[in-house]
C-alpha positions in Angstrom: 19.0 9.1 -11.7 19.9 12.8 -11.2 17.7 13.8 -14.2 14.8 11.8 -12.7 15.3 13.5 -9.4 15.1 17.0 -11.0 11.5 16.3 -12.0 10.6 15.5 -8.4 12.5 18.4 -6.9 11.0 18.9 -3.4 11.3 22.7 -3.5 7.7 23.0 -2.6 6.9 21.0 0.5 4.1 18.5 0.3 1.7 18.0 3.2 -0.3 14.9 4.0 -3.4 16.5 5.5 -5.7 13.5 5.8 -5.6 9.7 5.7 -8.0 6.8 6.0 -7.7 3.0 5.6 -9.6 -0.2 6.1 -7.9 -3.5 6.7 -7.9 -6.3 9.3 -6.4 -3.6 11.7 -9.7 -1.7 11.5 -10.9 1.6 9.9 -10.3 4.2 12.6 -6.8 5.6 13.6 -7.1 4.8 17.3 -8.4 1.2 16.6 -5.6 0.6 14.1 -3.0 1.9 16.5 -4.1 -0.2 19.3 -4.1 -3.3 17.1 -0.5 -2.5 16.2 0.4 -2.2 19.8 -1.1 -5.6 20.7 1.7 -7.3 18.6 -0.7 -10.1 17.6 -1.0 -11.4 14.1 -4.4 -10.8 12.4 -3.8 -13.6 9.9 -6.3 -16.5 10.0 -7.0 -19.6 7.9 -10.2 -19.3 5.8 -11.9 -21.5 3.3 -12.0 -20.6 -0.4 -14.0 -23.1 -2.3 -12.0 -26.2 -2.7 -9.0 -25.2 -0.5 -8.1 -23.2 2.6 -5.6 -20.4 2.8 -4.0 -18.1 5.4 -5.2 -14.5 4.9 -6.0 -11.3 6.8 -9.5 -10.1 6.2 -11.6 -7.0 7.0 -13.7 -7.6 10.1 -17.4 -8.5 9.5 -18.7 -5.3 11.1 -16.4 -3.1 8.9 -17.3 -5.1 5.8 -20.9 -4.4 6.5 -20.2 -0.7 6.6 -18.5 -0.9 3.2 -21.4 -3.0 1.8 -23.9 -0.3 2.9 -22.7 1.6 -0.1 -24.5 -0.9 -2.4 -27.7 0.8 -1.4 -26.8 3.8 -3.5 -28.2 3.8 -7.0 -25.7 2.3 -9.5 -23.3 1.2 -6.7 -24.8 -2.3 -6.1 -22.8 -3.9 -9.0 -19.4 -2.4 -8.0 -16.5 -4.6 -7.1 -15.4 -4.7 -3.4 -12.1 -3.0 -4.3 -14.1 0.0 -5.7 -16.4 0.1 -2.7 -13.4 0.0 -0.3 -11.8 2.8 -2.2 -15.0 4.9 -2.0 -15.4 4.1 1.7 -11.8 5.2 2.6 -11.9 8.2 0.3 -15.0 9.5 1.9 -13.4 9.3 5.4 -10.3 11.0 4.2 -12.2 13.7 2.4 -14.2 14.5 5.5 -11.0 15.4 7.3 -10.2 18.1 4.8 -11.6 21.5 3.7 -11.8 20.4 0.1 -15.5 20.7 -0.3 -16.3 22.8 -3.3 -12.6 22.7 -4.2 -11.1 21.0 -7.3 -8.7 18.1 -6.6 -7.2 15.2 -8.4 -7.4 11.5 -7.7 -4.9 8.7 -8.3 -6.0 5.5 -6.6 -4.7 2.2 -8.1 -4.8 -1.5 -7.6 -2.5 -4.4 -8.4 -5.2 -7.0 -9.2 -8.3 -4.7 -9.8 -11.8 -6.1 -9.7 -10.9 -9.6 -8.7 -14.3 -10.6 -7.3 -16.2 -9.5 -10.4 -13.6 -10.8 -12.8 -13.9 -14.3 -11.3 -17.7 -14.1 -11.2 -18.1 -12.9 -14.8 -15.6 -15.4 -16.1 -17.3 -18.3 -14.4 -20.6 -17.0 -15.9 -19.0 -17.0 -19.3 -17.8 -20.6 -18.9 -21.2 -21.7 -17.7 -23.3 -20.1 -20.5 -23.8 -22.3 -23.6 -23.5 -19.3 -25.9 -20.6 -17.7 -24.1 -22.7 -14.8 -22.9 -21.9 -12.5 -19.9 -23.7 -9.8 -18.1 -24.0 -6.3 -19.7 -21.9 -4.7 -17.0 -19.1 -7.3 -17.1 -16.8 -4.9 -19.0 -17.4 -1.5 -17.4 -17.4 -2.8 -13.8 -14.0 -4.7 -14.2 -11.9 -2.0 -15.8 -9.1 -0.8 -13.6 -10.3 2.8 -14.1 -13.3 2.0 -11.8 -11.3 2.8 -8.7 -10.6 6.5 -9.2 -13.5 7.2 -11.6 -16.1 6.1 -9.0 -14.3 7.9 -6.2 -14.2 11.0 -8.4 -18.0 10.6 -9.1 -18.8 10.0 -5.5 -16.8 13.0 -4.2 -17.4 15.2 -7.3 -13.7 15.9 -7.5 -13.6 17.9 -10.7 -9.9 17.4 -11.2 -7.9 14.7 -13.1 -9.0 11.1 -12.2 -6.3 8.5 -12.8 -6.1 4.7 -12.0 -3.1 2.6 -12.5 -1.5 -0.8 -11.7 2.2 -1.1 -10.8 1.9 -4.3 -8.7 2.8 -4.0 -5.1 4.3 -0.5 -5.4 1.0 0.9 -6.8 -0.1 3.0 -3.8 3.3 4.7 -3.5 3.4 5.3 -7.3 0.0 7.0 -6.8 1.7 9.3 -4.2 4.6 10.0 -6.6 2.1 10.9 -9.4 0.1 13.2 -7.1 3.2 15.0 -6.1 4.3 15.3 -9.8 0.9 17.0 -10.6 1.3 19.4 -7.7 4.9 20.2 -8.4 4.1 20.7 -12.0 1.6 23.4 -11.1 -1.3 21.4 -12.6 -3.1 20.8 -9.3 -3.0 22.1 -5.7 -4.5 19.0 -4.1 -4.4 15.3 -4.8 -6.0 12.2 -3.3 -3.8 9.1 -3.7 -3.6 5.5 -2.6 -4.5 1.9 -3.4 -7.3 -0.6 -2.9 -7.0 -4.4 -3.0 -9.8 -6.9 -2.5 -7.5 -9.8 -3.1 -8.9 -12.5 -1.0 -10.5 -14.5 -3.8 -10.0 -18.2 -4.8 -8.3 -17.5 -8.1 -6.0 -14.8 -6.8 -4.9 -17.0 -3.9 -4.3 -19.9 -6.3 -2.1 -17.6 -8.4 0.0 -16.6 -5.4 0.3 -20.2 -4.3 1.5 -21.3 -7.7 4.5 -19.0 -7.3 5.7 -21.1 -4.3 6.0 -18.0 -2.1 2.8 -18.5 0.0 2.8 -19.4 3.7 1.5 -22.9 4.4 2.1 -23.3 8.1 -0.3 -21.7 10.6 1.2 -20.4 13.8 1.1 -17.3 16.0 3.0 -15.5 13.2 2.4 -17.2 9.8 4.0 -14.4 7.9 7.7 -14.1 8.9 8.3 -10.7 7.4 11.9 -9.5 8.3 12.8 -12.8 9.9 16.2 -13.3 8.4 16.5 -16.8 9.8 13.5 -18.3 8.0 14.2 -21.1 5.5 10.8 -21.0 3.7 8.6 -18.4 2.0 5.8 -17.0 4.2 3.9 -14.4 2.1 0.2 -14.0 3.0 -2.4 -12.0 1.3 -4.6 -9.4 3.0 -7.4 -7.2 1.7 -7.1 -3.4 2.4 -7.5 0.1 1.1 -5.6 3.2 2.1 -6.1 6.8 0.9 -4.1 10.0 1.6 -4.8 13.7 0.8 -1.9 15.8 -0.4 -1.6 19.6 -0.5 1.1 21.9 -1.7 3.2 23.6 1.0 3.5 23.3 4.7 -0.1 23.1 5.9 -1.0 23.8 9.6 -1.8 20.6 11.5 -0.6 18.3 8.7 -0.2 14.7 9.6 3.3 14.5 8.0 5.4 16.1 5.4 6.8 14.3 2.3 10.4 15.3 2.5 11.9 13.1 -0.2 10.8 10.6 -2.9 12.7 8.2 -5.1 12.0 5.4 -7.6 13.9 2.9 -9.7 13.4 -0.2 -11.8 15.6 -3.1 -12.6 16.1 -5.1 -15.9 13.7 -8.1 -15.8 15.7 -11.3 -15.3 12.6 -13.2 -14.0 8.9 -12.2 -13.7 9.0 -11.8 -10.0 12.6 -11.5 -8.9 14.8 -8.6 -8.0 18.6 -8.6 -7.7 20.4 -10.1 -4.7 21.2 -6.6 -3.4 18.0 -5.0 -4.7 19.7 -2.4 -6.9 16.3 -0.8 -7.4 15.9 -0.1 -3.7 19.4 1.2 -3.4 18.6 3.7 -6.2 15.2 4.7 -4.9 16.4 5.1 -1.3 19.4 7.2 -2.4 17.1 9.4 -4.4 14.7 9.9 -1.6 17.5 10.7 0.8 19.0 13.5 -1.4 20.2 16.3 0.9 19.4 14.3 4.1 22.1 12.8 6.4 21.5 9.1 6.7 21.7 9.2 10.5 18.7 11.5 10.5 16.5 8.6 9.4 15.0 7.0 12.6 13.0 4.1 11.1 12.6 2.3 7.8 9.2 0.6 7.2 10.3 -2.1 4.8 8.4 -3.8 2.0 9.6 -7.2 3.3 6.8 -9.5 1.9 7.9 -12.5 4.0 9.7 -14.3 1.2 13.2 -15.5 1.8 14.8 -13.7 -1.2 12.5 -10.6 -1.1 13.3 -9.8 2.6 17.0 -10.6 2.2 17.6 -8.5 -0.9 15.9 -5.5 0.6 17.9 -5.9 3.8 21.1 -6.1 1.7 20.1 -2.9 -0.1 19.5 -1.1 3.2 22.9 -2.2 4.5 24.5 -1.0 1.2 22.9 2.5 1.5 23.1 3.1 5.3 26.1 1.1 6.3 27.0 1.6 10.0 24.1 4.1 10.4 21.4 1.5 10.0 18.1 2.8 11.3 15.5 0.8 13.2 13.7 -1.6 10.8 10.1 -2.7 10.8 7.3 -4.0 8.7 3.5 -4.5 9.1 3.1 -7.7 6.9 3.7 -10.0 9.9 0.4 -8.7 11.3 -1.8 -8.1 8.2 -0.1 -9.8 5.4 0.5 -8.3 2.0 -2.3 -6.2 0.5 -0.5 -5.9 -2.9 -1.4 -2.6 -4.4 -2.6 -1.1 -1.1 0.4 -2.3 0.9 2.6 0.8 0.5 -0.4 2.9 1.7 -0.6 0.9 4.9 3.1 1.3 5.4 2.7 5.1 5.1 -0.1 5.0 7.6 2.1 3.0 10.0 4.9 5.5 9.7 2.6 8.4 10.4 1.1 6.7 13.4 4.5 5.9 14.9 5.6 9.5 14.4 2.3 10.8 16.0 2.6 8.6 19.1 6.4 8.6 19.2 6.3 4.8 19.7 8.1 2.3 17.6 6.2 -0.8 16.5 8.8 -3.5 15.9 8.6 -7.0 14.5 8.0 -9.4 17.5 10.6 -11.9 16.2 13.8 -12.0 14.4 17.1 -10.3 15.2 16.2 -6.6 14.9 16.3 -5.1 18.4 17.3 -1.5 17.7 14.7 1.0 18.8 14.9 4.7 18.0 15.0 7.3 20.8 12.6 9.5 18.8 10.7 9.2 15.5 10.8 12.3 13.3 11.9 10.9 9.9 10.7 7.6 8.5 11.6 6.0 5.2 8.9 3.8 3.6 9.7 1.2 0.9 7.6 -0.7 -1.6 8.5 -2.7 -4.7 6.4 -4.4 -7.4 7.1 -7.5 -9.5 10.2 -7.1 -11.6 11.9 -4.6 -9.3 9.7 -1.5 -9.6 10.7 0.3 -6.4 9.5 3.4 -4.6 10.9 5.0 -1.4 9.2 7.9 0.4 10.8 9.9 3.2 8.3 11.3 5.7 8.9 13.8 8.5 7.1 15.7 11.2 8.7 19.0 10.1 
C-alpha cells in the first residue's frame, strides 16, 4: 500500500476548477442543490417493455437539451451516454479558461452504450442474414465517451475511456491526477456517464436479486442499517470535473488525498464483511490527516443489505470513536453505476460551498457536523475495486 501511495504523492495540490452534471436532480448547480435540500426521493416507477421498474430519470426538459446535440453532423447516431458526456463536458469546459489550451480527458462508463447495444443486437436477431448497421461497432465501443468529448472540445491531449464498474468516475479522477503528477499534463477533464435505464440493463440488475421492488416515499434505503431486503435502484446520470495542477484561485475544492484498493474475488459482486478494500483505500486517502479532521463521509452505500453494512463496518474500523457524519445520495437518485462517484464528489463540493449537511432522511445516523471543510468520498465496483477521495476547501 505504501508503494502505491508514493505514486500518488500529493506534493502538488490538485484543484477542481469546474464541474457539471446531469441527473434527475437537474443540470445546474443551484437546481441540484435545491433538490437535495427538499429531501424528497426522485425515484419513480417506469415501464420498460414487458415490465416496470423503479428508476431515477433525467427530466424531459433536460433530456431535450441533450438530444439537441443530435442536430450536429455525425452526432445523430451517438448513444445517449455519449451525448450526456458531451453535454456535461461542454458546461464544465465553459467554466474554465482552457480554450486554446491542451488538456486530457478521462471519462468512463460501467455499461457503455447500452441503448445502442440493445438496439443493434435486436436488429441482428431480427435480420435473416444476421446483418447489422454499418455503425454498430464504432458507436458502441467504450472509447466513444472520451473520444467524442475530445473531438467536440478539440482537447488536443490524451483521450482515455475506461470501465471499472461503479468506481469508474473516481478512477477517472485518480488517472487524471496521475497524469498531472507525472508531469504529462497540466489539466485533465474526468468523470463518468451512464445511460443505464434500459430494459436489458435493468433485467440484469434484477437478476442479481439486489433490486428494489417496493415503491414508497424512499424506495432506495441507502444507509438504512435496519433494512432486511435489498433496495438498489438504477439512475441515469453524467458528471464531469476539470482538474488543474496547484492551488488555483477560486477553485471549487482541493483534492487533498486519494486512495484505492482491490480485494481477491470470492464472488462476482461481493466484498468482504468488513470491506477490506475500503479500509485500505480510506487509510491511503487519509495519509497525514487526523481522522477527526474529516467532517463528512459521502458513502457508496448502494442500498443493498450487505453492501451498506460492509462499508459501514469498514468506516468503523478506520475511524473508531471519531466517526464523521455519514451520508449518501442514492436514496434520492439511485445508483448511476459508473457516474455515481462523480455525483458523490459533486454533493461533497456543494455541501462545502453552502456549509450545509444533506443527511439521509431515515435510519439511525443523526450526527451533523458543525462545519464542513473536509469530506471523504467513497466508491466501489463489482469485486471490491474501491476508491476514496479526500476533498477540502483549503
